[in-house]
C-alpha positions in Angstrom: 3.5 36.3 10.9 7.2 36.6 10.6 9.8 36.3 13.4 13.5 37.0 13.4 15.7 33.9 14.0 18.9 34.0 15.9 20.8 34.6 12.7 18.8 37.8 12.0 16.9 36.5 9.0 13.2 36.5 9.0 11.4 33.2 9.4 7.8 32.5 8.8 5.9 31.1 11.8 4.3 27.6 11.5 1.4 28.7 13.7 -1.9 29.8 12.3 -4.7 31.7 14.0 -7.9 29.6 14.3 -11.4 30.9 14.0 -11.4 31.5 17.8 -8.3 33.7 17.6 -6.0 31.3 19.3 -2.8 30.1 17.6 -2.5 26.5 16.5 0.3 24.7 14.7 -0.2 24.0 11.0 0.0 20.4 10.1 -0.1 18.1 7.1 -3.2 15.8 7.0 -1.0 12.7 7.4 0.9 14.2 10.4 -1.5 12.9 13.0 -1.1 9.3 11.7 2.6 9.6 11.4 3.2 11.1 14.9 0.6 9.0 16.7 1.8 7.3 19.8 -0.6 4.4 19.2 0.9 1.1 18.1 0.0 0.1 14.6 -0.1 -3.6 14.0 0.6 -4.8 10.5 1.2 -8.3 9.4 3.6 -9.4 6.7 2.6 -8.4 3.2 1.1 -11.4 1.3 3.5 -12.7 -1.3 3.1 -15.6 -3.8 6.3 -15.0 -5.8 4.8 -14.7 -9.2 3.9 -12.1 -11.7 0.7 -12.1 -13.7 0.5 -11.3 -17.4 -1.7 -8.1 -17.5 -2.0 -7.9 -21.3 -5.3 -9.9 -21.1 -7.2 -9.4 -17.8 -10.0 -11.8 -18.9 -7.9 -14.7 -17.5 -5.1 -15.0 -15.0 -1.9 -16.1 -16.9 1.3 -16.4 -14.9 4.1 -14.5 -16.5 6.9 -15.5 -14.2 7.4 -17.6 -11.0 10.3 -16.9 -8.6 12.4 -19.7 -7.3 11.8 -20.7 -3.7 8.4 -19.0 -3.7 5.0 -20.3 -2.5 3.9 -20.3 -6.2 7.0 -22.4 -7.1 6.4 -24.8 -4.2 2.8 -25.2 -5.4 4.1 -26.3 -8.8 2.9 -23.3 -10.7 4.9 -22.3 -13.8 5.2 -19.7 -16.5 2.1 -19.5 -18.8 -0.1 -21.5 -16.4 -3.7 -20.3 -16.1 -5.2 -19.9 -12.7 -8.8 -21.2 -12.6 -9.2 -21.8 -8.8 -7.9 -20.1 -5.7 -8.8 -22.0 -2.6 -12.4 -23.0 -3.1 -13.2 -20.0 -5.4 -13.5 -20.1 -9.2 -11.3 -17.5 -10.9 -12.7 -15.9 -14.0 -10.4 -12.9 -14.5 -7.7 -10.9 -12.9 -10.0 -8.8 -10.6 -11.6 -12.0 -9.2 -8.2 -13.4 -8.5 -7.1 -10.2 -6.8 -10.3 -10.1 -4.7 -9.9 -13.7 -3.7 -6.2 -13.2 -2.8 -7.0 -10.2 -0.6 -9.8 -12.1 1.2 -7.6 -15.1 1.9 
């Protein structure tokens, strides 16, 4: 339905009729999450401070290590190959990513 605004131009209503005939406000699927009054707890995003060479995902080769990062503090450097993460053997990039997410 269209309504006239105070300026005289026609404006489309944001309300839709539901199956029961009552009007309800149209919304984007993410609107409920964005406007929720519930508190969302999120921890800091995990960061190692290194980039992985993704040209060959059959092994985890470090492409770059940032200064003052956890990777740098652990002694990792460019072109190092990661074979263990915690107590898990790393065979490829997906296994490293899975181990990192679980940690």
